[in-house]
N, C-alpha and C positions, 0 to 999 in steps of 0.2 A: 883191582879192588881187594883181592884176597880170597881166601877159602873159608872165612868165618863170617857169620852174621854180626853186624856191628852198626852203631850209629856213625854217621858221617862226621868227619872233623871239619874244621874251618877251611873253606876254600875247596871242598870236595863236592862234586855234583854227580848225579846219576843221569845217564842218557835217558831220554824220554820214551824210548821204545817200549819199555816194560815197567810201568809204575802202578802201584796200588795206593789209593787214597781212602782215608776214612771220609765218608760222605759229610758228616757234620763239620769236619775241619775244612774240607773243600768248600762247602757252602759259606762258612764263616770267613774264609780268606778271599772270597769273591771269584773263585775259579781262575781260569786262564785269561790272560790279557789277549784279546783277539786282535789287537793292533800289531802284535808281533807274532812271528811264527809263519808257517806255510799257509798261503791263501791262494787256492786255485793253482795256477801255473807259476806264481811268484815264489822264488827261492828265498826263504827267510827262516831264521832259527831263533830259539831262545825262550819260547813261552813256558816250557817246563822249568828251565833254570830260573826264570824270573819268579815263577810261583814258589819254587823251592827256597829262593832267597827270602821271599816275603814270609814263608812259613817259619824259616829259621829265625828271622828277626822277631817274630811273634812268640818265640820260645818253644816251637815244636821241634821234636827230634826227627831226623830223616834217617831211615835205616837202609842198609844194603844187605841183601840176602843172596848168597852165591847159588842157591838151588833154584832160584827163579830164572828160568832160561826162556828166551824167545828165539825162534828161527824166523828171521825177518826176510820176507820176499823183497828183492830189489829189482826194479825194472832195469832192463839191459842198458838203456841210455845213461843210467846213473852209475854205470861202471866205466864210462869213458873218462879219459884223462881230462878232457875239457870240462866235463860236468863236475868232476872232483875238485878241480882248481876253482871253478866258479863257486862251488860250495864252500871252500875255504874262505874266499873273499866275502861271501855273504855272511858267513859265521862271524868273521871279524867285524863286518859292518854292523851287524846286530849286537855284537858284544858290548858296544857302548851303552845301549839301552838295557840290555839284559843283565850285564854284570856291574853296571854303574861306575864305569871307569872314566867318567868325564874329566876328573881332576888328574888323571895319570897320563895324559897325552904326551907330555914331554918325555916320560919314561919310554914309551913306545917309539917315539921319534928318535930318541938317542940310540936305540937298539937297531934301527933300520940298517945302518951300514954293516953291522955284524951279521945280521940275517941275510943280507944280500950277498956278503962274502961266503957265508956257509952254503947258501943255495948254489952259488957258482962252483964252489969246491966240490960239493956233492955231485953236481951235474958232470963236471969235467972228469972226476976220478972214479966214476962208477964203472965197474967191470962186470956187473951182473947182467944176465940176459933179460932180467925183468925191468927193462928201462922205464916203462910207464910208472911202475911203483917207485922207482928211484926218483924220477922227476917229481912225482907227487910229494914224496917225503922231503925233497929239496925245496920245492916252490910253495908247498902248502902253508907253512908257517909265515913265509914272506907275504903271501897273498892275504892271509888272515890280518896281518898288520896293516897292509895297504887298505883293506876294507875298513878296518878300524879308523885309520886316519882319514879316509874319505868321508866317513860318517861324521867325524869331529869337524872336518872342514865344512860340511854341508850345514852344520848347526852353528 
């Protein structure tokens, strides 16, 4: 995001780990949509992005500030390759509702062969000892798209 405080541009979003809202704006926007995002043990994403999109649509500016830092404690099971890949799939699945891409499904479908090829290429030609990270980088974007397409298929 950079080293300077600034308003976010079109298509830029902040991770929900560390956000500050004005109470009056949050109340006016109706807060978070509780039908999306994490619920108990259910792996789901997007409530922050959904709210930010609504805020931007209403004319509010969203700011990034590089000095606001969070050290986020992560449970050990969330560092496993399986969980990370499930997370990519869930993020794509929820991206349909969160990002409003219902009309762009053909774009994602058309890019599937390219992403499958890139995933295979990255997997085969990795020479690094950090195989788990390489697999994640190779398969993560592909699983995001598969989740996205599964959500479209379900609706």
